Structure formats: structure tokens, C-alpha cells
Biotite code that builds the C-alpha atoms (Angstrom):
import biotite.structure as struc

atoms = struc.array([
    struc.Atom([-112.808, -3.686, 59.657], chain_id="A", res_id=1, res_name="MET", atom_name="CA", element="C"),
    struc.Atom([-115.165, -5.784, 57.592], chain_id="A", res_id=2, res_name="SER", atom_name="CA", element="C"),
    struc.Atom([-115.983, -9.412, 57.240], chain_id="A", res_id=3, res_name="GLY", atom_name="CA", element="C"),
    struc.Atom([-118.248, -11.786, 55.422], chain_id="A", res_id=4, res_name="LYS", atom_name="CA", element="C"),
    struc.Atom([-120.425, -14.256, 57.295], chain_id="A", res_id=5, res_name="HIS", atom_name="CA", element="C"),
    struc.Atom([-118.892, -17.665, 56.789], chain_id="A", res_id=6, res_name="SER", atom_name="CA", element="C"),
    struc.Atom([-121.090, -19.930, 58.915], chain_id="A", res_id=7, res_name="GLY", atom_name="CA", element="C"),
    struc.Atom([-118.454, -20.568, 61.603], chain_id="A", res_id=8, res_name="GLU", atom_name="CA", element="C"),
    struc.Atom([-121.224, -21.622, 63.983], chain_id="A", res_id=9, res_name="GLY", atom_name="CA", element="C"),
    struc.Atom([-121.474, -21.107, 67.713], chain_id="A", res_id=10, res_name="LEU", atom_name="CA", element="C"),
    struc.Atom([-117.726, -21.472, 68.305], chain_id="A", res_id=11, res_name="GLY", atom_name="CA", element="C"),
    struc.Atom([-116.942, -18.662, 65.894], chain_id="A", res_id=12, res_name="GLY", atom_name="CA", element="C"),
    struc.Atom([-119.633, -16.471, 67.427], chain_id="A", res_id=13, res_name="LEU", atom_name="CA", element="C"),
    struc.Atom([-118.329, -16.990, 70.973], chain_id="A", res_id=14, res_name="LEU", atom_name="CA", element="C"),
    struc.Atom([-114.757, -16.310, 69.873], chain_id="A", res_id=15, res_name="LYS", atom_name="CA", element="C"),
    struc.Atom([-115.904, -13.105, 68.178], chain_id="A", res_id=16, res_name="GLY", atom_name="CA", element="C"),
    struc.Atom([-117.795, -11.968, 71.281], chain_id="A", res_id=17, res_name="LEU", atom_name="CA", element="C"),
    struc.Atom([-114.757, -12.643, 73.449], chain_id="A", res_id=18, res_name="GLY", atom_name="CA", element="C"),
    struc.Atom([-112.575, -10.544, 71.148], chain_id="A", res_id=19, res_name="GLU", atom_name="CA", element="C"),
    struc.Atom([-115.203, -7.777, 71.177], chain_id="A", res_id=20, res_name="LEU", atom_name="CA", element="C"),
    struc.Atom([-115.344, -7.646, 74.990], chain_id="A", res_id=21, res_name="VAL", atom_name="CA", element="C"),
    struc.Atom([-111.535, -7.513, 75.153], chain_id="A", res_id=22, res_name="GLU", atom_name="CA", element="C"),
    struc.Atom([-111.433, -4.682, 72.599], chain_id="A", res_id=23, res_name="LYS", atom_name="CA", element="C"),
    struc.Atom([-114.147, -2.718, 74.471], chain_id="A", res_id=24, res_name="LEU", atom_name="CA", element="C"),
    struc.Atom([-111.999, -2.870, 77.613], chain_id="A", res_id=25, res_name="GLY", atom_name="CA", element="C"),
    struc.Atom([-109.059, -1.419, 75.688], chain_id="A", res_id=26, res_name="GLU", atom_name="CA", element="C"),
    struc.Atom([-111.266, 1.329, 74.240], chain_id="A", res_id=27, res_name="LEU", atom_name="CA", element="C"),
    struc.Atom([-112.606, 2.292, 77.673], chain_id="A", res_id=28, res_name="ALA", atom_name="CA", element="C"),
    struc.Atom([-109.032, 2.830, 78.883], chain_id="A", res_id=29, res_name="GLU", atom_name="CA", element="C"),
    struc.Atom([-108.132, 5.050, 75.902], chain_id="A", res_id=30, res_name="LYS", atom_name="CA", element="C"),
    struc.Atom([-111.430, 6.819, 75.096], chain_id="A", res_id=31, res_name="GLY", atom_name="CA", element="C"),
    struc.Atom([-111.494, 5.592, 71.482], chain_id="A", res_id=32, res_name="GLU", atom_name="CA", element="C"),
    struc.Atom([-113.993, 4.036, 69.080], chain_id="A", res_id=33, res_name="SER", atom_name="CA", element="C"),
    struc.Atom([-114.513, 0.708, 67.316], chain_id="A", res_id=34, res_name="LEU", atom_name="CA", element="C"),
    struc.Atom([-116.622, -0.272, 64.329], chain_id="A", res_id=35, res_name="SER", atom_name="CA", element="C"),
    struc.Atom([-117.329, -3.567, 62.601], chain_id="A", res_id=36, res_name="ARG", atom_name="CA", element="C"),
    struc.Atom([-119.164, -4.252, 59.369], chain_id="A", res_id=37, res_name="THR", atom_name="CA", element="C"),
    struc.Atom([-120.173, -7.267, 57.372], chain_id="A", res_id=38, res_name="GLY", atom_name="CA", element="C"),
    struc.Atom([-122.481, -8.556, 54.696], chain_id="A", res_id=39, res_name="GLU", atom_name="CA", element="C"),
    struc.Atom([-124.763, -11.529, 54.373], chain_id="A", res_id=40, res_name="VAL", atom_name="CA", element="C"),
    struc.Atom([-126.280, -13.060, 51.244], chain_id="A", res_id=41, res_name="ASP", atom_name="CA", element="C"),
    struc.Atom([-129.931, -14.086, 51.657], chain_id="A", res_id=42, res_name="PHE", atom_name="CA", element="C"),
    struc.Atom([-132.126, -16.167, 49.381], chain_id="A", res_id=43, res_name="ASP", atom_name="CA", element="C"),
    struc.Atom([-135.789, -15.626, 50.250], chain_id="A", res_id=44, res_name="ARG", atom_name="CA", element="C"),
    struc.Atom([-138.535, -17.096, 48.094], chain_id="A", res_id=45, res_name="LYS", atom_name="CA", element="C"),
    struc.Atom([-136.199, -17.358, 45.104], chain_id="A", res_id=46, res_name="GLY", atom_name="CA", element="C"),
    struc.Atom([-135.024, -13.740, 45.406], chain_id="A", res_id=47, res_name="LYS", atom_name="CA", element="C"),
    struc.Atom([-131.343, -13.141, 46.149], chain_id="A", res_id=48, res_name="SER", atom_name="CA", element="C"),
    struc.Atom([-130.655, -10.176, 48.441], chain_id="A", res_id=49, res_name="MET", atom_name="CA", element="C"),
    struc.Atom([-127.566, -8.707, 50.093], chain_id="A", res_id=50, res_name="LYS", atom_name="CA", element="C"),
    struc.Atom([-127.704, -7.536, 53.683], chain_id="A", res_id=51, res_name="GLY", atom_name="CA", element="C"),
    struc.Atom([-125.230, -5.103, 55.226], chain_id="A", res_id=52, res_name="PHE", atom_name="CA", element="C"),
    struc.Atom([-124.783, -4.662, 58.959], chain_id="A", res_id=53, res_name="TYR", atom_name="CA", element="C"),
    struc.Atom([-122.447, -3.021, 61.361], chain_id="A", res_id=54, res_name="GLY", atom_name="CA", element="C"),
    struc.Atom([-122.027, -1.093, 64.535], chain_id="A", res_id=55, res_name="PHE", atom_name="CA", element="C"),
    struc.Atom([-119.848, 1.634, 65.914], chain_id="A", res_id=56, res_name="SER", atom_name="CA", element="C"),
    struc.Atom([-118.900, 1.799, 69.595], chain_id="A", res_id=57, res_name="VAL", atom_name="CA", element="C"),
    struc.Atom([-117.562, 5.068, 70.988], chain_id="A", res_id=58, res_name="LYS", atom_name="CA", element="C"),
    struc.Atom([-115.996, 5.173, 74.437], chain_id="A", res_id=59, res_name="MET", atom_name="CA", element="C"),
    struc.Atom([-115.391, 8.388, 76.335], chain_id="A", res_id=60, res_name="GLY", atom_name="CA", element="C"),
    struc.Atom([-112.764, 9.075, 78.936], chain_id="A", res_id=61, res_name="LEU", atom_name="CA", element="C"),
    struc.Atom([-113.726, 9.559, 82.575], chain_id="A", res_id=62, res_name="GLY", atom_name="CA", element="C"),
    struc.Atom([-117.435, 10.016, 83.202], chain_id="A", res_id=63, res_name="ASP", atom_name="CA", element="C"),
    struc.Atom([-118.419, 9.976, 79.537], chain_id="A", res_id=64, res_name="GLN", atom_name="CA", element="C"),
    struc.Atom([-120.606, 7.052, 78.595], chain_id="A", res_id=65, res_name="GLU", atom_name="CA", element="C"),
    struc.Atom([-120.326, 4.391, 75.904], chain_id="A", res_id=66, res_name="MET", atom_name="CA", element="C"),
    struc.Atom([-122.439, 4.848, 72.749], chain_id="A", res_id=67, res_name="LYS", atom_name="CA", element="C"),
    struc.Atom([-123.331, 1.973, 70.416], chain_id="A", res_id=68, res_name="VAL", atom_name="CA", element="C"),
    struc.Atom([-124.647, 2.991, 66.982], chain_id="A", res_id=69, res_name="GLU", atom_name="CA", element="C"),
    struc.Atom([-125.948, 0.262, 64.625], chain_id="A", res_id=70, res_name="PRO", atom_name="CA", element="C"),
    struc.Atom([-126.060, 0.806, 60.863], chain_id="A", res_id=71, res_name="PHE", atom_name="CA", element="C"),
    struc.Atom([-126.915, -1.166, 57.738], chain_id="A", res_id=72, res_name="GLY", atom_name="CA", element="C"),
    struc.Atom([-130.082, -2.513, 56.153], chain_id="A", res_id=73, res_name="ASN", atom_name="CA", element="C"),
    struc.Atom([-130.818, -5.576, 58.317], chain_id="A", res_id=74, res_name="ILE", atom_name="CA", element="C"),
    struc.Atom([-133.468, -4.973, 60.975], chain_id="A", res_id=75, res_name="ARG", atom_name="CA", element="C"),
    struc.Atom([-135.665, -7.089, 63.203], chain_id="A", res_id=76, res_name="LYS", atom_name="CA", element="C"),
    struc.Atom([-139.316, -7.234, 62.126], chain_id="A", res_id=77, res_name="ASP", atom_name="CA", element="C"),
    struc.Atom([-141.362, -6.329, 65.219], chain_id="A", res_id=78, res_name="GLU", atom_name="CA", element="C"),
    struc.Atom([-144.321, -8.567, 64.301], chain_id="A", res_id=79, res_name="SER", atom_name="CA", element="C"),
    struc.Atom([-142.469, -11.752, 63.325], chain_id="A", res_id=80, res_name="SER", atom_name="CA", element="C"),
    struc.Atom([-139.207, -11.305, 65.251], chain_id="A", res_id=81, res_name="GLY", atom_name="CA", element="C"),
    struc.Atom([-137.269, -12.326, 62.103], chain_id="A", res_id=82, res_name="GLU", atom_name="CA", element="C"),
    struc.Atom([-134.391, -10.373, 60.588], chain_id="A", res_id=83, res_name="SER", atom_name="CA", element="C"),
    struc.Atom([-135.377, -8.694, 57.327], chain_id="A", res_id=84, res_name="VAL", atom_name="CA", element="C"),
    struc.Atom([-133.463, -6.748, 54.703], chain_id="A", res_id=85, res_name="ILE", atom_name="CA", element="C"),
    struc.Atom([-134.723, -3.255, 53.955], chain_id="A", res_id=86, res_name="HIS", atom_name="CA", element="C"),
    struc.Atom([-134.108, -1.419, 50.697], chain_id="A", res_id=87, res_name="GLU", atom_name="CA", element="C"),
    struc.Atom([-132.926, 1.627, 52.616], chain_id="A", res_id=88, res_name="VAL", atom_name="CA", element="C"),
    struc.Atom([-129.617, 1.429, 54.456], chain_id="A", res_id=89, res_name="ARG", atom_name="CA", element="C"),
    struc.Atom([-128.849, 3.292, 57.646], chain_id="A", res_id=90, res_name="GLU", atom_name="CA", element="C"),
    struc.Atom([-125.435, 4.967, 57.243], chain_id="A", res_id=91, res_name="PRO", atom_name="CA", element="C"),
    struc.Atom([-122.763, 5.129, 59.919], chain_id="A", res_id=92, res_name="MET", atom_name="CA", element="C"),
    struc.Atom([-122.818, 8.658, 61.346], chain_id="A", res_id=93, res_name="VAL", atom_name="CA", element="C"),
    struc.Atom([-120.579, 10.604, 63.727], chain_id="A", res_id=94, res_name="ASP", atom_name="CA", element="C"),
    struc.Atom([-121.548, 13.887, 65.405], chain_id="A", res_id=95, res_name="ILE", atom_name="CA", element="C"),
    struc.Atom([-118.775, 16.175, 66.647], chain_id="A", res_id=96, res_name="PHE", atom_name="CA", element="C"),
    struc.Atom([-119.602, 19.126, 68.904], chain_id="A", res_id=97, res_name="GLU", atom_name="CA", element="C"),
    struc.Atom([-117.142, 21.998, 68.596], chain_id="A", res_id=98, res_name="GLU", atom_name="CA", element="C"),
    struc.Atom([-117.162, 25.414, 70.286], chain_id="A", res_id=99, res_name="ALA", atom_name="CA", element="C"),
    struc.Atom([-118.603, 27.264, 67.267], chain_id="A", res_id=100, res_name="ASP", atom_name="CA", element="C"),
    struc.Atom([-120.291, 24.479, 65.260], chain_id="A", res_id=101, res_name="HIS", atom_name="CA", element="C"),
    struc.Atom([-121.579, 20.916, 65.142], chain_id="A", res_id=102, res_name="THR", atom_name="CA", element="C"),
    struc.Atom([-120.162, 18.613, 62.465], chain_id="A", res_id=103, res_name="LEU", atom_name="CA", element="C"),
    struc.Atom([-122.143, 15.621, 61.197], chain_id="A", res_id=104, res_name="VAL", atom_name="CA", element="C"),
    struc.Atom([-120.201, 13.054, 59.130], chain_id="A", res_id=105, res_name="VAL", atom_name="CA", element="C"),
    struc.Atom([-122.087, 10.241, 57.350], chain_id="A", res_id=106, res_name="ALA", atom_name="CA", element="C"),
    struc.Atom([-120.583, 7.398, 55.309], chain_id="A", res_id=107, res_name="GLU", atom_name="CA", element="C"),
    struc.Atom([-122.720, 6.675, 52.238], chain_id="A", res_id=108, res_name="MET", atom_name="CA", element="C"),
    struc.Atom([-120.716, 4.907, 49.513], chain_id="A", res_id=109, res_name="PRO", atom_name="CA", element="C"),
    struc.Atom([-121.844, 5.702, 45.972], chain_id="A", res_id=110, res_name="GLY", atom_name="CA", element="C"),
    struc.Atom([-123.518, 8.983, 46.934], chain_id="A", res_id=111, res_name="ILE", atom_name="CA", element="C"),
    struc.Atom([-122.661, 12.501, 45.722], chain_id="A", res_id=112, res_name="SER", atom_name="CA", element="C"),
    struc.Atom([-123.857, 15.904, 46.992], chain_id="A", res_id=113, res_name="ALA", atom_name="CA", element="C"),
    struc.Atom([-126.623, 16.046, 44.350], chain_id="A", res_id=114, res_name="GLU", atom_name="CA", element="C"),
    struc.Atom([-128.101, 12.780, 45.697], chain_id="A", res_id=115, res_name="ASP", atom_name="CA", element="C"),
    struc.Atom([-128.581, 14.107, 49.252], chain_id="A", res_id=116, res_name="VAL", atom_name="CA", element="C"),
    struc.Atom([-131.769, 15.586, 50.714], chain_id="A", res_id=117, res_name="ARG", atom_name="CA", element="C"),
    struc.Atom([-131.806, 17.120, 54.202], chain_id="A", res_id=118, res_name="LEU", atom_name="CA", element="C"),
    struc.Atom([-134.776, 17.981, 56.384], chain_id="A", res_id=119, res_name="GLU", atom_name="CA", element="C"),
    struc.Atom([-134.454, 19.830, 59.681], chain_id="A", res_id=120, res_name="ILE", atom_name="CA", element="C"),
    struc.Atom([-137.151, 20.354, 62.313], chain_id="A", res_id=121, res_name="ALA", atom_name="CA", element="C"),
    struc.Atom([-135.741, 22.046, 65.416], chain_id="A", res_id=122, res_name="ASP", atom_name="CA", element="C"),
    struc.Atom([-132.999, 19.642, 66.585], chain_id="A", res_id=123, res_name="ASP", atom_name="CA", element="C"),
    struc.Atom([-134.085, 16.639, 64.457], chain_id="A", res_id=124, res_name="LEU", atom_name="CA", element="C"),
    struc.Atom([-132.073, 16.200, 61.231], chain_id="A", res_id=125, res_name="LEU", atom_name="CA", element="C"),
    struc.Atom([-133.204, 13.693, 58.606], chain_id="A", res_id=126, res_name="THR", atom_name="CA", element="C"),
    struc.Atom([-130.676, 12.668, 55.952], chain_id="A", res_id=127, res_name="ILE", atom_name="CA", element="C"),
    struc.Atom([-131.935, 10.914, 52.803], chain_id="A", res_id=128, res_name="GLN", atom_name="CA", element="C"),
    struc.Atom([-129.866, 9.986, 49.772], chain_id="A", res_id=129, res_name="ALA", atom_name="CA", element="C"),
    struc.Atom([-130.360, 7.848, 46.690], chain_id="A", res_id=130, res_name="GLN", atom_name="CA", element="C"),
    struc.Atom([-128.190, 6.984, 43.711], chain_id="A", res_id=131, res_name="SER", atom_name="CA", element="C"),
    struc.Atom([-129.187, 4.024, 41.558], chain_id="A", res_id=132, res_name="GLY", atom_name="CA", element="C"),
    struc.Atom([-130.016, 1.101, 43.837], chain_id="A", res_id=133, res_name="ASP", atom_name="CA", element="C"),
    struc.Atom([-128.243, 2.668, 46.841], chain_id="A", res_id=134, res_name="LYS", atom_name="CA", element="C"),
    struc.Atom([-130.678, 4.292, 49.262], chain_id="A", res_id=135, res_name="LYS", atom_name="CA", element="C"),
    struc.Atom([-129.811, 5.735, 52.662], chain_id="A", res_id=136, res_name="TYR", atom_name="CA", element="C"),
    struc.Atom([-131.811, 7.330, 55.454], chain_id="A", res_id=137, res_name="GLN", atom_name="CA", element="C"),
    struc.Atom([-130.964, 8.389, 59.002], chain_id="A", res_id=138, res_name="LYS", atom_name="CA", element="C"),
    struc.Atom([-132.675, 10.523, 61.640], chain_id="A", res_id=139, res_name="GLU", atom_name="CA", element="C"),
    struc.Atom([-130.343, 12.302, 64.063], chain_id="A", res_id=140, res_name="LEU", atom_name="CA", element="C"),
    struc.Atom([-130.947, 14.260, 67.223], chain_id="A", res_id=141, res_name="LEU", atom_name="CA", element="C"),
    struc.Atom([-128.590, 17.224, 67.154], chain_id="A", res_id=142, res_name="LEU", atom_name="CA", element="C"),
    struc.Atom([-127.303, 18.878, 70.362], chain_id="A", res_id=143, res_name="PRO", atom_name="CA", element="C"),
    struc.Atom([-129.473, 21.942, 69.650], chain_id="A", res_id=144, res_name="ARG", atom_name="CA", element="C"),
    struc.Atom([-131.909, 23.376, 67.092], chain_id="A", res_id=145, res_name="ALA", atom_name="CA", element="C"),
    struc.Atom([-130.541, 24.628, 63.760], chain_id="A", res_id=146, res_name="TYR", atom_name="CA", element="C"),
    struc.Atom([-132.105, 26.127, 60.643], chain_id="A", res_id=147, res_name="SER", atom_name="CA", element="C"),
    struc.Atom([-131.266, 24.998, 57.106], chain_id="A", res_id=148, res_name="ARG", atom_name="CA", element="C"),
    struc.Atom([-129.508, 28.363, 56.572], chain_id="A", res_id=149, res_name="ASP", atom_name="CA", element="C"),
    struc.Atom([-126.992, 27.452, 59.304], chain_id="A", res_id=150, res_name="GLN", atom_name="CA", element="C"),
    struc.Atom([-125.862, 24.294, 57.443], chain_id="A", res_id=151, res_name="MET", atom_name="CA", element="C"),
    struc.Atom([-123.000, 23.925, 54.969], chain_id="A", res_id=152, res_name="GLN", atom_name="CA", element="C"),
    struc.Atom([-123.077, 20.603, 53.081], chain_id="A", res_id=153, res_name="VAL", atom_name="CA", element="C"),
    struc.Atom([-120.283, 18.853, 51.212], chain_id="A", res_id=154, res_name="SER", atom_name="CA", element="C"),
    struc.Atom([-119.907, 15.315, 49.915], chain_id="A", res_id=155, res_name="CYS", atom_name="CA", element="C"),
    struc.Atom([-116.691, 13.742, 48.674], chain_id="A", res_id=156, res_name="ASN", atom_name="CA", element="C"),
    struc.Atom([-116.264, 10.039, 47.780], chain_id="A", res_id=157, res_name="ASN", atom_name="CA", element="C"),
    struc.Atom([-119.438, 9.066, 49.666], chain_id="A", res_id=158, res_name="GLY", atom_name="CA", element="C"),
    struc.Atom([-118.473, 10.967, 52.843], chain_id="A", res_id=159, res_name="ILE", atom_name="CA", element="C"),
    struc.Atom([-121.167, 13.531, 53.629], chain_id="A", res_id=160, res_name="LEU", atom_name="CA", element="C"),
    struc.Atom([-120.196, 16.419, 55.923], chain_id="A", res_id=161, res_name="GLU", atom_name="CA", element="C"),
    struc.Atom([-122.787, 18.800, 57.353], chain_id="A", res_id=162, res_name="ILE", atom_name="CA", element="C"),
    struc.Atom([-121.381, 21.750, 59.291], chain_id="A", res_id=163, res_name="LYS", atom_name="CA", element="C"),
    struc.Atom([-124.025, 23.428, 61.469], chain_id="A", res_id=164, res_name="CYS", atom_name="CA", element="C"),
    struc.Atom([-122.794, 26.842, 62.637], chain_id="A", res_id=165, res_name="THR", atom_name="CA", element="C"),
    struc.Atom([-124.005, 28.399, 65.911], chain_id="A", res_id=166, res_name="ASN", atom_name="CA", element="C"),
])
């Protein structure tokens, strides 16, 4: 689901949090996932910028824990504590562990296979992609170490799939 910030104020924020808590309860019962996205227009020092934000919540059944994964290009500046827009977006990524492989799926609208650069060091995978003004980067900790030779990469309509075979 997506939305655009509309300045609903504190009432809108509290209503949204209440709906989120209710939805998380439903997800915990079913072992499903939830994601929300949005965009915000900023005007800083006469420069207009667009910020994208979102999160994905994955709930497991039984003893599996909840995972919250943020994505977008809005981050908190550690020195000032203010939210800032970065040129590079962090894509939403899912990692699926199968018996004979690990599948990494990243959503990067506007990106094709030729735009993607991968770096692997043991179990740390770095995904970088750029096409025009769209720039993405994400570091992922994989369940085990892989070499570049063990990876098959495909990208279709901005959906990057990396299959790491055991």
C-alpha cells in the first residue's frame, strides 16, 4: 500500500498507529507480512526534493520472530537528529532460504540488469544500482558465505532476483 503525507496532524498519526498495531496482531496469528510506503515533498533552502520511505514487517509462525525492514531515502542525521533525504535509496529486499539455494529479491523501480553491480565478501552482499537519477544501495547479511560464481542474477521490471546456489 502507498500513501502521500497529507499533514493530518497528531490525530491522523495516532489513528495510523492504532491501525498498524491491529494489523500486526493479525499478521502474528497468520505468519504473514505487511509493508507500507509513502513519499514526502521537501523544500530545503530553495531546493525541492522528494523523499521516499517505507517499511516491511514479516511475522513468523510459532517461535519465529518479527522482522522490521525499513527502506527508502529518508534517514536520521546522527549529528543533528534531523531527517535528511539521501540521493541513494535503500530498496525493499526479501531473503528466502530454500533447501538448495538462497533467493534475494529486491524492488528497484526503473532499474534493469545492466544497471546492477554486486559485491560479495563472505556472507555480506552489497547491491548497487543506478539508472538516470535513480540510485539504490543495500548491504545484506546472507545466511552463509557465497562466491560470485554461485549467483545467478536476473532483473525484470525493476525486480532484481539473485539466486545463490549451495
